[in-house]
N, C-alpha and C positions, 0 to 999 in steps of 0.2 A: 970421590969416587971419579977415577980415568975417564973419561968421555972419549972413545974410541970412534974413528971417522974414515972416510972411504973416500975416495974421489976417485967422480965420473966426468970420462969426459964422452960430448956426444956431439957430432957435425948435425947442422939443421939448414936446409938454406934460406941463408942474409933475410929474404923478404916473411920466409913464415915466423924466422926469431922474433923481426920486428911487433908484426903482428901480437905474433902471443904476448909478446911482453907488453904493448899499449896494452891490449887486455889484463893484463895482471898487474897493469901500472892504476889500471883505473878500479879496480877492485881493492888494491891499497897493499898489493904483493910485490913481492919477488919474483923473479925464476929460477934459485934453490930452493926459498921459501915450497912453490909450487912441485917441483919433483920431488922434495920431500914428504909432502900432501901423498900426491899421487903416490908414489913406493910404501907410504903405510898403508892409503886403500887398498894396493893389488895385498897387504900382506895381510887387511883382514879382510877382503874378500876371498880369500885361497885365488885367484885369479885376478884378469881382466875387469876392472870393475864399470865397464862399459859392452855394447856386444860388437865384435865384430863379424861385417855379411862380406858376403863377393857380391859387391853389384853388375846385373846380368845389364851392359849397356855395350852400344855401339859407337866407340871413337872417330 
């Protein structure tokens, strides 16, 4: 069976990337695995698997 893949390129703030990558390393995951997990959860939940809200606050 042939496996088809698609490439995704994302621009992320360097500091945010480093923080996320540090957490993933502690969990024994890499960024590619996490992105695939997140996409599969999006499909499984038929939507974003966490709440998205606008917080009212003053900067």
